[in-house]
N, C-alpha and C positions, 0 to 999 in steps of 0.2 A: 744631628744623629747619624752615626755611621751604619753601614749594613749589618755588621756583626752585632751591635747593640739592638738594632731593630729586630733581627732574627731572635735574640733572647727574649725581647719583650713580647713578640708575637707568640713564642712558645709557652709563654706563662699564662696567656689569655685562655679562658674556658670556651670562648666562642671562636668560630671560624673567621680568620682574618688573613689578608694578604696586602702587600704594598706594590704599586706599580710606578714606573717612571713617567716622564713627560710624554713618552711615545706609546703609553698604555701597554708596556711590556712588564711582566711580573718580575719584581726584584726578589722578594722573599715571600714564603707562605707557610703557615703553620699547619699542624697535623689535622686540625678541623677543616681547613680549606681543602687540604688534599683528600679528606674523607668525602667531600662533596664533589670536587672537580677532577679528582685523580692525582696520581703521584707525580713527582719531578716536575713542578710547575714553574719553578724559576727559569727565567729566560724565555717563556712562551708569551706570545701576544695575548692579551686578556680576551680579545674578540674570538680567538680560537678555543678558549677555554670555557668562558661563560656562555657565549652564543645567545645572549639575551639582549634585544634592543634596549630594554629598560635599564640594563646595567651600563651599556655604552652611553646612553643619554644622560645618566646620572654622572658618569665620569667626565663627559665632554662639558657638562655645565660648569665644572670647576669650582663649585661652592659646596659647603657642608650641607648635606641633605639625607633624607631617608626615603626610600622607595620600596614598595612591596612587589616581589617578583614570584613568579610561578615557573617551575621547570619540571620535566619529566625524570623520574628516578626509578629505574627498573620497572617501568610499566605504570607506575602511580605518580600522582602529583606531589611535588614538594613545594611548600610555601616558605619563602624567606623574606625577611626585612634586611635590606641593604642600606648600610649607613656609610657614606662617603665623606672623608675628611682630608683636607690638604695638609701635607707636612713637607719637610725638607730632609733628604737623605744624601749624605756626603756633599752638602752645599747645593744640591740641585733640587728643583721642585719635584715633588712626588705626591702620591695620594694613598691614603689607607682605606681599605674596603673591609667593612665588618659585615658578617652574615649571620643573622639570628634565625634559626629554624623554628618556625611557628607552625609546622605541619600538624603536631598533635592538638594544638589549641584550635586550629582551623577545622580539623576533623571532628573534634568534640563539639564545636559551635554548630557545624552542619548536622550532627546527629541530634542535637537539642531542637534545631529548627524542624528536621524531619519528624521528630517525635511530636512536637506540637501540632504540626500539620496533619499527621496521621490521626492523632487523638481527635482533633477538631473534625476531621473528615468522617471518623467513625461515629461521633456524636451527632453530627449535623443531620444525617438521614433519619434516625429515629426521632430526634427532636422536631424536625420538619413535619414528620408524619403525625406525631402527637398533636402539635399545633393546629395542623389541618383538621384532624378529627375532632378536636375540641370546638373549633369554629363550626364544624358541621352539626355537632350535637347541640350547640347553642342555637343554631339557626334552622336549616332545612329539616333536620332529623329530630327536632326538639320534641315532637309528639309522635314519633315513629318508633314503637318498642323494638320491632324486628331490626331495624337499622341500628338502634342503640346497642343492642346485644351484640351484633356483628362488629361494630366499630370498637366497642369496649374490649372485645376479645383481642382485636388487633392492637389496640393501645397497651393492653396488659403484655402482649408479646414484645412490643417495641421497648416498653419500660423494663422488662426482664432482660432485654438485650443490653440496654445501657447499664443496668445493674451488674450484669456479668462482666462488662468492660471495666467498670469501676473496680470491681473486686480483683480482677486480674491485674490491673494497674497497681493497686495496693499490694498484692502479692508479690508482684515483680519488684516493687520498691523494697519491701521487707527482705526479699531474698538477696537483693543487690547489697543491701545495708550489712547483712551478715555473711556475705561471700567469703570474706578473709578470715572468718572465724571457724575453725574446723570443729565438727561435732565430736563429743566425747562419750555420749551415752551408747550403750550396746543394746541392739535390738535383734529379734528373730525375723529375718527377712522373709522366710517361708511362711511364717504365721501372719505377718503383715500382708503379704501378697494374697494369702487365702482369704483374709478378712476383707481386703479390697475387691476381690472377685465376688464374694458373697453380696457385697454392697451393690455391685453392678449387675447383678443377675437380672433384675427387672428390665434394665436398659437393654441387655442382650436379648431377653425374651421378646421384648417389643420389636426388636430388629430381626427376630428369628435368627439369632446367632448362637452357636453352641461354643462353650469354653472347652479347650483341651489343655490339660496342665501336665507338667512334668517337673519332678524335683521338689515337690512340696511336701513329701512324706516325712522328712526329718528337719530338725532345727538347722538354720543357717545363720549363725551369729555374725553380725557386722556392726562396726562403729558408725552410727548414723543418726540423723535427726528424724525421728519416726513420722512427724507430721509432714515434713517436706518430702520424705521418701514416699509416703502415701500419696501426696499430690502428684509426684512423678508418675507413679503407678497408675493412678486414677486417670491422668491426662492421656497417657500412652494407650491404655486399654479402651477408654472411651473413644479415642480417634480411631482405633482399630475397628471398633464396632460401627462408628459413623461412616468412615470412608472406605473401609474394607469389608463391610458386612455383606456385600453382594457374594462374597465367597462362602458365606454360611457358617464359617468357624473362625475362631480366634485361638491361636496357640500361645500359651504362657509358660515359660520355662525359667527355672532358676538352677544355676549350676555353680559349684565351688571349683575355682581354678587354682592349682598348686603354685603356679608362677605365671603371672601375666607380663608379657614382654613390655608393654606400654607402661605399666604401672611399677614394673621392677619388683614384683613380690606377689604374695598370694592374693587372690581376689575373688569376688563373687559377681557373677553376671546374670542379669535378668533380661530375658528376651520376650518381646511381644511381636508376634507375627500374624499377619492377616493374609487372606488369599483372594483379595478383591482385585480391583482394576490396576493397582499399582501407581507409581508416580514416575513421570518422565525424569531421566537422569539429569536433565538441565536444571531442574528445580531443586534438586537435593541440597547443594551447597548452600541454598538461601533459606531453607526451611525454618531455621532457628532465628532468622531475623525478625524483629518485631513487626507485626502487621503484614508480614509476607504470607500470601495465599496462592496456592496453585489454581484454585477456582474460587474467585472472590464471592460470586453469587451463591454458589453451593455451600460454601463455608458459613456465610452469614445466615442462609436459610436454615442451617443446622445449628445455629446458635453459637458458632466459633467467633472468637474475638481476634484471632491472629496473634496471640500472645502465648498460647499454651506451650509450644515447643521452645520459645525463648525462655520461659520460666523453667522448663525442664533443663535446658542448658546451664542456666545459672546455678540451679540447685546441684547438679552433678559436678559442676566446677567447685562449688563449696566443699563437696565431699571428696575433692581431688581424684574424681573418677573420670571416665570417658563415656561419651554418648556417640553412637554411630547410627546411621540410617542407610539402609540398602533397599533397593526396590527395583523391580522388574515390571514394565507395562504389561498388563494382562495376567500376571502371576502373583501380585501382592507385594507387601512391604514388610520389612523387618527392622524393628527398632530394639537396639541393645544398649543396656546401661551396665557399665562395669565399675564396681566400687572396690577399693582396697579393703582387705579383710584384716 
């Protein structure tokens, strides 16, 4: 095969590929390879382009083989499967190098591993506590009514914690399953927000928190899934009460926007603002990650599962909206949901 034919063949391949001569100098490269290693690769030594010991080891082996390599790509890791195969170009020995990008597959696999590990960790603690108390009730506390009452109360709390976790996991699964299906029903967001606030009044009273509202006086129509939006509002307002209740008040506002730059059209924005201790800026980008907590002990003590804001994010995404978190330590936090109208 001559170099011109080789270039034509490589150009037709969907994956990144290049050919090198016997001195490991690049003969030709297709667009996929240039997308990974840079433009104008022809004539450059492979060692100066790939900079991967595993690549050079595979090339020097001289036999057909596949190896997995990892490289840095703009600050993040890229995972590739390199397949090396010997060929002849213009009568001389050469080698073909094919690069399959498996980064998305590796990231998805890591996410699954992390998810299983996190769920296992979240369930292990209450399960261990329940097993310990059951053994105690069957043994030393078998005839101790006072201890039984105390242990049963703790067991009920741990069981409730596991139940909340399972419910949130099911909710997250359902939201993810419908994330690509845009809602078509029209609801009154102001009415739904008012109903949600009334339902949470006992929680606010117990925490000595007062609601301040704005914009609920007139109807605010929006195309949305009523149950999911109620879930978003409940989650955000409950969080404001739990973690920002030290400020004594939670402000809830709904506003119609004639044109939102991010959504490129008319929108409706709901803001839930507390005046508590706030969140350090370093935590904000990760708050919507599954099981991420600013204060793990405090969150668990308050019944948090670490999934609430992840659910909020997915619901907002399903509605083609935007979710934003702003916070200042010592001044409180502001959570805003913007939905297209």
